[in-house]
mmCIF file as gemmi writes it, N, C-alpha and C atoms, coordinates in Angstrom:
data_model
loop_
_atom_site.group_PDB
_atom_site.id
_atom_site.type_symbol
_atom_site.label_atom_id
_atom_site.label_alt_id
_atom_site.label_comp_id
_atom_site.label_asym_id
_atom_site.label_entity_id
_atom_site.label_seq_id
_atom_site.pdbx_PDB_ins_code
_atom_site.Cartn_x
_atom_site.Cartn_y
_atom_site.Cartn_z
_atom_site.occupancy
_atom_site.B_iso_or_equiv
_atom_site.pdbx_formal_charge
_atom_site.auth_seq_id
_atom_site.auth_asym_id
_atom_site.pdbx_PDB_model_num
ATOM 1 N N . UNK Axp A 1 ? -1.759 0.057 10.171 1 0 ? 1 A 1
ATOM 2 C CA . UNK Axp A 1 ? -1.021 -0.274 11.375 1 0 ? 1 A 1
ATOM 3 C C . UNK Axp A 1 ? 0.1 -1.263 11.1 1 0 ? 1 A 1
ATOM 4 N N . UNK Axp A 2 ? 0.027 -1.971 9.979 1 0 ? 2 A 1
ATOM 5 C CA . UNK Axp A 2 ? 1.061 -2.94 9.663 1 0 ? 2 A 1
ATOM 6 C C . UNK Axp A 2 ? 2.383 -2.26 9.328 1 0 ? 2 A 1
ATOM 7 N N . UNK Axp A 3 ? 2.311 -1.015 8.923 1 0 ? 3 A 1
ATOM 8 C CA . UNK Axp A 3 ? 3.508 -0.262 8.581 1 0 ? 3 A 1
ATOM 9 C C . UNK Axp A 3 ? 4.452 -0.156 9.777 1 0 ? 3 A 1
ATOM 10 N N . UNK Axp A 4 ? 3.905 -0.085 10.974 1 0 ? 4 A 1
ATOM 11 C CA . UNK Axp A 4 ? 4.731 -0.001 12.182 1 0 ? 4 A 1
ATOM 12 C C . UNK Axp A 4 ? 5.557 -1.272 12.365 1 0 ? 4 A 1
ATOM 13 N N . UNK Axp A 5 ? 4.982 -2.402 12.03 1 0 ? 5 A 1
ATOM 14 C CA . UNK Axp A 5 ? 5.709 -3.67 12.151 1 0 ? 5 A 1
ATOM 15 C C . UNK Axp A 5 ? 6.884 -3.697 11.174 1 0 ? 5 A 1
ATOM 16 N N . UNK Axp A 6 ? 6.663 -3.219 9.946 1 0 ? 6 A 1
ATOM 17 C CA . UNK Axp A 6 ? 7.743 -3.167 8.967 1 0 ? 6 A 1
ATOM 18 C C . UNK Axp A 6 ? 8.858 -2.247 9.437 1 0 ? 6 A 1
ATOM 19 N N . UNK Axp A 7 ? 8.498 -1.095 9.962 1 0 ? 7 A 1
ATOM 20 C CA . UNK Axp A 7 ? 9.504 -0.144 10.438 1 0 ? 7 A 1
ATOM 21 C C . UNK Axp A 7 ? 10.29 -0.733 11.603 1 0 ? 7 A 1
ATOM 22 N N . UNK Axp A 8 ? 9.622 -1.455 12.488 1 0 ? 8 A 1
ATOM 23 C CA . UNK Axp A 8 ? 10.313 -2.08 13.618 1 0 ? 8 A 1
ATOM 24 C C . UNK Axp A 8 ? 11.295 -3.144 13.143 1 0 ? 8 A 1
ATOM 25 N N . UNK Axp A 9 ? 10.912 -3.943 12.164 1 0 ? 9 A 1
ATOM 26 C CA . UNK Axp A 9 ? 11.797 -4.98 11.64 1 0 ? 9 A 1
ATOM 27 C C . UNK Axp A 9 ? 13.002 -4.348 10.95 1 0 ? 9 A 1
ATOM 28 N N . UNK Axp A 10 ? 12.772 -3.29 10.188 1 0 ? 10 A 1
ATOM 29 C CA . UNK Axp A 10 ? 13.882 -2.604 9.527 1 0 ? 10 A 1
ATOM 30 C C . UNK Axp A 10 ? 14.793 -1.951 10.566 1 0 ? 10 A 1
ATOM 31 N N . UNK Axp A 11 ? 14.222 -1.418 11.643 1 0 ? 11 A 1
ATOM 32 C CA . UNK Axp A 11 ? 15.039 -0.828 12.707 1 0 ? 11 A 1
ATOM 33 C C . UNK Axp A 11 ? 15.931 -1.882 13.359 1 0 ? 11 A 1
ATOM 34 N N . UNK Axp A 12 ? 15.397 -3.087 13.558 1 0 ? 12 A 1
ATOM 35 C CA . UNK Axp A 12 ? 16.217 -4.185 14.093 1 0 ? 12 A 1
ATOM 36 C C . UNK Axp A 12 ? 17.335 -4.517 13.11 1 0 ? 12 A 1
ATOM 37 N N . UNK Axp A 13 ? 17.023 -4.501 11.823 1 0 ? 13 A 1
ATOM 38 C CA . UNK Axp A 13 ? 18.051 -4.753 10.815 1 0 ? 13 A 1
ATOM 39 C C . UNK Axp A 13 ? 19.155 -3.709 10.835 1 0 ? 13 A 1
ATOM 40 N N . UNK Axp A 14 ? 18.778 -2.448 10.97 1 0 ? 14 A 1
ATOM 41 C CA . UNK Axp A 14 ? 19.78 -1.377 11.039 1 0 ? 14 A 1
ATOM 42 C C . UNK Axp A 14 ? 20.624 -1.526 12.298 1 0 ? 14 A 1
ATOM 43 N N . UNK Axp A 15 ? 19.999 -1.88 13.404 1 0 ? 15 A 1
ATOM 44 C CA . UNK Axp A 15 ? 20.743 -2.106 14.647 1 0 ? 15 A 1
ATOM 45 C C . UNK Axp A 15 ? 21.738 -3.257 14.479 1 0 ? 15 A 1
ATOM 46 N N . UNK Axp A 16 ? 21.321 -4.335 13.824 1 0 ? 16 A 1
ATOM 47 C CA . UNK Axp A 16 ? 22.228 -5.444 13.555 1 0 ? 16 A 1
ATOM 48 C C . UNK Axp A 16 ? 23.384 -5.016 12.65 1 0 ? 16 A 1
ATOM 49 N N . UNK Axp A 17 ? 23.102 -4.155 11.677 1 0 ? 17 A 1
ATOM 50 C CA . UNK Axp A 17 ? 24.167 -3.652 10.818 1 0 ? 17 A 1
ATOM 51 C C . UNK Axp A 17 ? 25.189 -2.846 11.612 1 0 ? 17 A 1
ATOM 52 N N . UNK Axp A 18 ? 24.712 -1.999 12.505 1 0 ? 18 A 1
ATOM 53 C CA . UNK Axp A 18 ? 25.618 -1.203 13.329 1 0 ? 18 A 1
ATOM 54 C C . UNK Axp A 18 ? 26.477 -2.118 14.203 1 0 ? 18 A 1
ATOM 55 N N . UNK Axp A 19 ? 25.849 -3.103 14.827 1 0 ? 19 A 1
ATOM 56 C CA . UNK Axp A 19 ? 26.59 -4.05 15.665 1 0 ? 19 A 1
ATOM 57 C C . UNK Axp A 19 ? 27.596 -4.832 14.825 1 0 ? 19 A 1
ATOM 58 N N . UNK Axp A 20 ? 27.187 -5.261 13.649 1 0 ? 20 A 1
ATOM 59 C CA . UNK Axp A 20 ? 28.084 -6.023 12.775 1 0 ? 20 A 1
ATOM 60 C C . UNK Axp A 20 ? 29.293 -5.221 12.347 1 0 ? 20 A 1
ATOM 61 N N . UNK Axp A 21 ? 29.079 -3.962 11.949 1 0 ? 21 A 1
ATOM 62 C CA . UNK Axp A 21 ? 30.211 -3.139 11.542 1 0 ? 21 A 1
ATOM 63 C C . UNK Axp A 21 ? 31.09 -2.768 12.734 1 0 ? 21 A 1
ATOM 64 N N . UNK Axp A 22 ? 30.491 -2.611 13.911 1 0 ? 22 A 1
ATOM 65 C CA . UNK Axp A 22 ? 31.281 -2.359 15.109 1 0 ? 22 A 1
ATOM 66 C C . UNK Axp A 22 ? 32.168 -3.567 15.418 1 0 ? 22 A 1
ATOM 67 N N . UNK Axp A 23 ? 31.605 -4.762 15.321 1 0 ? 23 A 1
ATOM 68 C CA . UNK Axp A 23 ? 32.394 -5.977 15.557 1 0 ? 23 A 1
ATOM 69 C C . UNK Axp A 23 ? 33.493 -6.126 14.501 1 0 ? 23 A 1
ATOM 70 N N . UNK Axp A 24 ? 33.209 -5.728 13.285 1 0 ? 24 A 1
ATOM 71 C CA . UNK Axp A 24 ? 34.181 -5.828 12.206 1 0 ? 24 A 1
ATOM 72 C C . UNK Axp A 24 ? 35.381 -4.917 12.451 1 0 ? 24 A 1
ATOM 73 N N . UNK Axp A 25 ? 35.156 -3.811 13.127 1 0 ? 25 A 1
ATOM 74 C CA . UNK Axp A 25 ? 36.222 -2.835 13.369 1 0 ? 25 A 1
ATOM 75 C C . UNK Axp A 25 ? 37.07 -3.164 14.598 1 0 ? 25 A 1
ATOM 76 N N . UNK Axp A 26 ? 36.773 -4.23 15.289 1 0 ? 26 A 1
ATOM 77 C CA . UNK Axp A 26 ? 37.479 -4.556 16.53 1 0 ? 26 A 1
ATOM 78 C C . UNK Axp A 26 ? 38.81 -5.229 16.273 1 0 ? 26 A 1
ATOM 79 N N . UNK Axp A 27 ? 39.792 -4.795 17.017 1 0 ? 27 A 1
ATOM 80 C CA . UNK Axp A 27 ? 41.058 -5.483 17.15 1 0 ? 27 A 1
ATOM 81 C C . UNK Axp A 27 ? 41.818 -5.783 15.883 1 0 ? 27 A 1
ATOM 82 N N . UNK Axp A 28 ? 42.819 -6.634 16.009 1 0 ? 28 A 1
ATOM 83 C CA . UNK Axp A 28 ? 43.629 -7.008 14.851 1 0 ? 28 A 1
ATOM 84 C C . UNK Axp A 28 ? 42.848 -7.914 13.892 1 0 ? 28 A 1
ATOM 85 N N . UNK Axp A 29 ? 43.453 -8.156 12.758 1 0 ? 29 A 1
ATOM 86 C CA . UNK Axp A 29 ? 42.778 -8.949 11.72 1 0 ? 29 A 1
ATOM 87 C C . UNK Axp A 29 ? 42.531 -10.383 12.156 1 0 ? 29 A 1
ATOM 88 N N . UNK Axp A 30 ? 43.305 -10.903 13.108 1 0 ? 30 A 1
ATOM 89 C CA . UNK Axp A 30 ? 43.141 -12.282 13.555 1 0 ? 30 A 1
ATOM 90 C C . UNK Axp A 30 ? 42.082 -12.423 14.643 1 0 ? 30 A 1
ATOM 91 N N . UNK Axp A 31 ? 41.435 -11.357 15.011 1 0 ? 31 A 1
ATOM 92 C CA . UNK Axp A 31 ? 40.431 -11.377 16.068 1 0 ? 31 A 1
ATOM 93 C C . UNK Axp A 31 ? 39.24 -12.233 15.632 1 0 ? 31 A 1
ATOM 94 N N . UNK Axp A 32 ? 38.838 -13.234 16.422 1 0 ? 32 A 1
ATOM 95 C CA . UNK Axp A 32 ? 37.705 -14.09 16.021 1 0 ? 32 A 1
ATOM 96 C C . UNK Axp A 32 ? 36.384 -13.334 15.89 1 0 ? 32 A 1
ATOM 97 N N . UNK Axp A 33 ? 36.244 -12.261 16.629 1 0 ? 33 A 1
ATOM 98 C CA . UNK Axp A 33 ? 34.997 -11.48 16.52 1 0 ? 33 A 1
ATOM 99 C C . UNK Axp A 33 ? 34.914 -10.832 15.146 1 0 ? 33 A 1
ATOM 100 N N . UNK Axp A 34 ? 36.01 -10.261 14.686 1 0 ? 34 A 1
ATOM 101 C CA . UNK Axp A 34 ? 35.978 -9.599 13.383 1 0 ? 34 A 1
ATOM 102 C C . UNK Axp A 34 ? 36.052 -10.589 12.224 1 0 ? 34 A 1
ATOM 103 N N . UNK Axp A 35 ? 36.533 -11.806 12.482 1 0 ? 35 A 1
ATOM 104 C CA . UNK Axp A 35 ? 36.637 -12.801 11.407 1 0 ? 35 A 1
ATOM 105 C C . UNK Axp A 35 ? 35.383 -13.645 11.241 1 0 ? 35 A 1
ATOM 106 N N . UNK Axp A 36 ? 34.674 -13.945 12.319 1 0 ? 36 A 1
ATOM 107 C CA . UNK Axp A 36 ? 33.537 -14.864 12.209 1 0 ? 36 A 1
ATOM 108 C C . UNK Axp A 36 ? 32.21 -14.223 12.593 1 0 ? 36 A 1
ATOM 109 N N . UNK Axp A 37 ? 32.147 -13.59 13.733 1 0 ? 37 A 1
ATOM 110 C CA . UNK Axp A 37 ? 30.867 -13.063 14.221 1 0 ? 37 A 1
ATOM 111 C C . UNK Axp A 37 ? 30.362 -11.913 13.361 1 0 ? 37 A 1
ATOM 112 N N . UNK Axp A 38 ? 31.236 -10.98 13.036 1 0 ? 38 A 1
ATOM 113 C CA . UNK Axp A 38 ? 30.813 -9.808 12.273 1 0 ? 38 A 1
ATOM 114 C C . UNK Axp A 38 ? 30.258 -10.177 10.893 1 0 ? 38 A 1
ATOM 115 N N . UNK Axp A 39 ? 30.953 -11 10.103 1 0 ? 39 A 1
ATOM 116 C CA . UNK Axp A 39 ? 30.363 -11.36 8.81 1 0 ? 39 A 1
ATOM 117 C C . UNK Axp A 39 ? 29.029 -12.098 8.929 1 0 ? 39 A 1
ATOM 118 N N . UNK Axp A 40 ? 28.9 -12.962 9.933 1 0 ? 40 A 1
ATOM 119 C CA . UNK Axp A 40 ? 27.634 -13.672 10.11 1 0 ? 40 A 1
ATOM 120 C C . UNK Axp A 40 ? 26.495 -12.706 10.457 1 0 ? 40 A 1
ATOM 121 N N . UNK Axp A 41 ? 26.776 -11.752 11.336 1 0 ? 41 A 1
ATOM 122 C CA . UNK Axp A 41 ? 25.764 -10.759 11.707 1 0 ? 41 A 1
ATOM 123 C C . UNK Axp A 41 ? 25.382 -9.922 10.498 1 0 ? 41 A 1
ATOM 124 N N . UNK Axp A 42 ? 26.367 -9.492 9.722 1 0 ? 42 A 1
ATOM 125 C CA . UNK Axp A 42 ? 26.089 -8.646 8.562 1 0 ? 42 A 1
ATOM 126 C C . UNK Axp A 42 ? 25.305 -9.389 7.483 1 0 ? 42 A 1
ATOM 127 N N . UNK Axp A 43 ? 25.681 -10.628 7.221 1 0 ? 43 A 1
ATOM 128 C CA . UNK Axp A 43 ? 24.947 -11.415 6.215 1 0 ? 43 A 1
ATOM 129 C C . UNK Axp A 43 ? 23.513 -11.646 6.664 1 0 ? 43 A 1
ATOM 130 N N . UNK Axp A 44 ? 23.332 -11.965 7.942 1 0 ? 44 A 1
ATOM 131 C CA . UNK Axp A 44 ? 21.98 -12.167 8.46 1 0 ? 44 A 1
ATOM 132 C C . UNK Axp A 44 ? 21.154 -10.892 8.339 1 0 ? 44 A 1
ATOM 133 N N . UNK Axp A 45 ? 21.759 -9.744 8.665 1 0 ? 45 A 1
ATOM 134 C CA . UNK Axp A 45 ? 21.029 -8.476 8.594 1 0 ? 45 A 1
ATOM 135 C C . UNK Axp A 45 ? 20.672 -8.124 7.154 1 0 ? 45 A 1
ATOM 136 N N . UNK Axp A 46 ? 21.642 -8.262 6.239 1 0 ? 46 A 1
ATOM 137 C CA . UNK Axp A 46 ? 21.415 -7.872 4.849 1 0 ? 46 A 1
ATOM 138 C C . UNK Axp A 46 ? 20.511 -8.839 4.096 1 0 ? 46 A 1
ATOM 139 N N . UNK Axp A 47 ? 20.639 -10.136 4.346 1 0 ? 47 A 1
ATOM 140 C CA . UNK Axp A 47 ? 19.934 -11.121 3.526 1 0 ? 47 A 1
ATOM 141 C C . UNK Axp A 47 ? 18.669 -11.683 4.149 1 0 ? 47 A 1
ATOM 142 N N . UNK Axp A 48 ? 18.455 -11.471 5.446 1 0 ? 48 A 1
ATOM 143 C CA . UNK Axp A 48 ? 17.273 -12.03 6.096 1 0 ? 48 A 1
ATOM 144 C C . UNK Axp A 48 ? 16.393 -10.922 6.679 1 0 ? 48 A 1
ATOM 145 N N . UNK Axp A 49 ? 16.927 -10.15 7.6 1 0 ? 49 A 1
ATOM 146 C CA . UNK Axp A 49 ? 16.107 -9.204 8.355 1 0 ? 49 A 1
ATOM 147 C C . UNK Axp A 49 ? 15.615 -8.055 7.482 1 0 ? 49 A 1
ATOM 148 N N . UNK Axp A 50 ? 16.504 -7.426 6.716 1 0 ? 50 A 1
ATOM 149 C CA . UNK Axp A 50 ? 16.091 -6.281 5.899 1 0 ? 50 A 1
ATOM 150 C C . UNK Axp A 50 ? 15.057 -6.677 4.824 1 0 ? 50 A 1
ATOM 151 N N . UNK Axp A 51 ? 15.259 -7.768 4.081 1 0 ? 51 A 1
ATOM 152 C CA . UNK Axp A 51 ? 14.218 -8.147 3.115 1 0 ? 51 A 1
ATOM 153 C C . UNK Axp A 51 ? 12.88 -8.491 3.764 1 0 ? 51 A 1
ATOM 154 N N . UNK Axp A 52 ? 12.901 -9.119 4.937 1 0 ? 52 A 1
ATOM 155 C CA . UNK Axp A 52 ? 11.643 -9.402 5.622 1 0 ? 52 A 1
ATOM 156 C C . UNK Axp A 52 ? 10.956 -8.1 5.995 1 0 ? 52 A 1
ATOM 157 N N . UNK Axp A 53 ? 11.721 -7.126 6.476 1 0 ? 53 A 1
ATOM 158 C CA . UNK Axp A 53 ? 11.148 -5.831 6.83 1 0 ? 53 A 1
ATOM 159 C C . UNK Axp A 53 ? 10.563 -5.097 5.639 1 0 ? 53 A 1
ATOM 160 N N . UNK Axp A 54 ? 11.18 -5.26 4.48 1 0 ? 54 A 1
ATOM 161 C CA . UNK Axp A 54 ? 10.694 -4.578 3.286 1 0 ? 54 A 1
ATOM 162 C C . UNK Axp A 54 ? 9.49 -5.305 2.684 1 0 ? 54 A 1
ATOM 163 N N . UNK Axp A 55 ? 9.531 -6.624 2.65 1 0 ? 55 A 1
ATOM 164 C CA . UNK Axp A 55 ? 8.524 -7.403 1.927 1 0 ? 55 A 1
ATOM 165 C C . UNK Axp A 55 ? 7.368 -7.911 2.779 1 0 ? 55 A 1
ATOM 166 N N . UNK Axp A 56 ? 7.392 -7.697 4.08 1 0 ? 56 A 1
ATOM 167 C CA . UNK Axp A 56 ? 6.366 -8.227 4.976 1 0 ? 56 A 1
ATOM 168 C C . UNK Axp A 56 ? 4.993 -7.657 4.631 1 0 ? 56 A 1
ATOM 169 N N . UNK Axp A 57 ? 4.015 -8.536 4.465 1 0 ? 57 A 1
ATOM 170 C CA . UNK Axp A 57 ? 2.64 -8.126 4.224 1 0 ? 57 A 1
ATOM 171 C C . UNK Axp A 57 ? 1.778 -8.925 5.184 1 0 ? 57 A 1
ATOM 172 N N . UNK Axp A 58 ? 0.892 -8.242 5.916 1 0 ? 58 A 1
ATOM 173 C CA . UNK Axp A 58 ? 0.056 -8.934 6.89 1 0 ? 58 A 1
ATOM 174 C C . UNK Axp A 58 ? -1.044 -9.72 6.205 1 0 ? 58 A 1
ATOM 175 N N . UNK Axp A 59 ? -1.644 -10.635 6.938 1 0 ? 59 A 1
ATOM 176 C CA . UNK Axp A 59 ? -2.749 -11.444 6.422 1 0 ? 59 A 1
ATOM 177 C C . UNK Axp A 59 ? -3.973 -10.57 6.108 1 0 ? 59 A 1
ATOM 178 N N . UNK Axp A 60 ? -4.208 -9.546 6.924 1 0 ? 60 A 1
ATOM 179 C CA . UNK Axp A 60 ? -5.339 -8.643 6.669 1 0 ? 60 A 1
ATOM 180 C C . UNK Axp A 60 ? -5.159 -7.909 5.34 1 0 ? 60 A 1
ATOM 181 N N . UNK Axp A 61 ? -3.961 -7.47 5.077 1 0 ? 61 A 1
ATOM 182 C CA . UNK Axp A 61 ? -3.695 -6.706 3.871 1 0 ? 61 A 1
ATOM 183 C C . UNK Axp A 61 ? -3.764 -7.585 2.624 1 0 ? 61 A 1
ATOM 184 N N . UNK Axp A 62 ? -3.409 -8.875 2.746 1 0 ? 62 A 1
ATOM 185 C CA . UNK Axp A 62 ? -3.482 -9.792 1.608 1 0 ? 62 A 1
ATOM 186 C C . UNK Axp A 62 ? -4.925 -9.988 1.153 1 0 ? 62 A 1
ATOM 187 N N . UNK Axp A 63 ? -5.852 -9.974 2.087 1 0 ? 63 A 1
ATOM 188 C CA . UNK Axp A 63 ? -7.255 -10.228 1.776 1 0 ? 63 A 1
ATOM 189 C C . UNK Axp A 63 ? -7.93 -9.064 1.072 1 0 ? 63 A 1
ATOM 190 N N . UNK Axp A 64 ? -7.376 -7.875 1.18 1 0 ? 64 A 1
ATOM 191 C CA . UNK Axp A 64 ? -8.013 -6.691 0.563 1 0 ? 64 A 1
ATOM 192 C C . UNK Axp A 64 ? -7.856 -6.658 -0.928 1 0 ? 64 A 1
């Protein structure tokens, strides 16, 4: 059942990636959304959410 939690976390990461790339594609190059928000969202998705989704192990599974 822990596999569902991993899939949900990875799905949130993919959703954040889509939002980040959408923000990156907005407006001119001087747009604050594409200059600040999009890179922060993408870095958070790639370096925090996706690795947690891949590496998450429940306490029950550790004991086995």
